C-alpha positions in Angstrom: -6.8 -13.1 -9.8 -5.8 -16.0 -7.5 -3.6 -14.8 -4.6 -1.1 -17.4 -6.6 -1.3 -15.4 -9.4 -0.8 -11.9 -7.4 2.2 -13.2 -5.3 3.8 -14.4 -8.9 3.3 -11.0 -10.7 6.7 -9.0 -10.3 6.7 -5.4 -8.1 7.0 -2.6 -10.4 9.0 0.6 -9.2 6.7 3.8 -8.9 6.0 6.6 -6.9 2.7 6.9 -5.3 1.3 9.3 -3.3 -1.1 7.2 -0.3 -2.6 8.0 2.9 -2.6 5.0 5.2 -5.3 4.8 7.4 -3.9 2.5 11.2 -6.3 -0.3 12.3 -6.0 1.0 16.2 -9.0 -0.2 17.3 -11.7 2.2 16.5 -9.7 5.0 18.0 -10.3 8.0 15.5 -7.1 9.0 14.0 -5.9 11.9 10.9 -4.3 9.4 8.0 -0.5 9.1 7.3 0.4 10.3 4.0 2.3 7.6 2.7 4.6 7.0 -0.4 4.9 3.5 -2.2 8.2 2.8 -3.9 7.1 -0.9 -5.5 4.1 -2.2 -6.4 2.0 -5.6 -7.6 -1.0 -7.1 -7.2 -0.3 -9.2 -4.3 1.8 -5.8 -1.8 3.7 -2.9 -1.9 6.5 -1.1 -0.7 5.3 1.6 1.9 7.5 4.5 3.3 6.5 6.8 5.6 7.9 9.5 8.5 6.0 7.8 11.2 6.4 5.0 12.8 5.3 1.6 10.9 5.2 -1.7 13.0 5.0 -5.1 11.8 1.6 -7.6 12.2 0.3 -4.4 12.4 -2.8 -3.9 9.8 -3.6 -0.9 7.4 -6.1 0.4 4.8 -4.4 2.1 1.8 -6.2 5.2 0.0 -4.9 5.1 -4.0 -6.2 8.0 -5.9 -6.9 8.4 -9.7 -5.9 10.6 -11.4 -9.7 11.7 -12.2 -10.4 11.9 -8.1 -11.3 8.4 -7.7 -10.4 6.6 -4.7 -10.2 3.0 -4.1 -9.6 1.6 -0.2 -7.0 -1.4 -0.1 -6.8 -3.4 2.9 -3.2 -4.9 4.3 -1.2 -6.3 6.8 2.8 -4.5 7.6 4.6 -7.5 7.1 7.8 -6.1 7.8 9.5 -2.8 8.7 12.2 -0.9 9.5 13.9 2.3 10.1 15.9 4.0 7.4 19.8 5.6 7.1 17.3 8.7 7.3 15.6 7.8 10.5 12.0 7.6 8.7 10.5 4.3 8.1 10.0 1.4 5.2 7.4 -1.6 5.4 6.5 -4.2 3.1 2.7 -4.5 3.2 0.9 -7.7 2.2 -2.7 -6.5 0.6 -5.7 -8.4 1.3 -8.0 -9.8 -1.4 -8.8 -6.8 -3.3 -12.0 -5.1 -4.4 -12.8 -4.8 -8.0 -12.4 -0.6 -7.4 -8.5 -1.6 -6.3 -7.9 -3.7 -8.6 -8.7 -1.5 -11.3 -7.0 1.6 -10.0 -3.8 -1.2 -9.0 -3.6 -2.1 -13.2 -4.1 1.9 -13.9 -0.9 2.2 -12.2 1.1 -1.0 -13.2 0.2 -0.8 -16.8 1.7 3.3 -16.4 4.9 2.3 -15.8 5.2 -1.3 -17.9 
């Protein structure tokens, strides 16, 4: 799927728990539990209780029902604190590896 195709695919409302690993220059940190609230092949809206900052990079780990996992690199395009003093952020995915694209297809097909 090309970048243009990924941008044109509609966002789907979802509720998917993921682990976010911030790119912090090699410092060891625990993954941040988050929830994806809308999703397409090009990106996602992420909800977290931890501070998210525009421009930062991260890796999301998504999990399939069978326990398989896939990592997706992403950049935080925008981030804002919501009314509950938690954070919402828009992510743009990097090029998808085949395993990640397959897992996204499964998630998106389940909400069609």
